[in-house]
C-alpha positions, 0 to 999 in steps of 0.5 A: 910462155913463162918457162922459156918454151917457145911455140911454133911461129904463128901461121894462118889458121889451117881451117880458114886462113884467118889470123891466129893468136896465143890464147891463155889457158886456165890452170885446169888445161893440162895433160894429166899423166899420173896422179902427180905428173901434169904438163900444162897446155897453151892454146893458139886460136883463130880469131875468125873461125875459133879453130884452136890448137893446143901445145904442151908448154914443156914438151921435153917434160912430156917426153921424159914422163912418157919415155923416161928419156 
């Protein structure tokens, strides 16, 4: 990921046990919290069944926006 944030280690798919890969998301894939506050998402996708998990690329920014911490 570009900003130094790390994803959890890639583990087998929780649905089928298949291999998972980091899949790029478009710029539209984000959490919109306010008109000017967004947090980008990164996908981890199983190449066997397609199960996809989305992770916030900046979880600390998300926490700050939600809780002001």
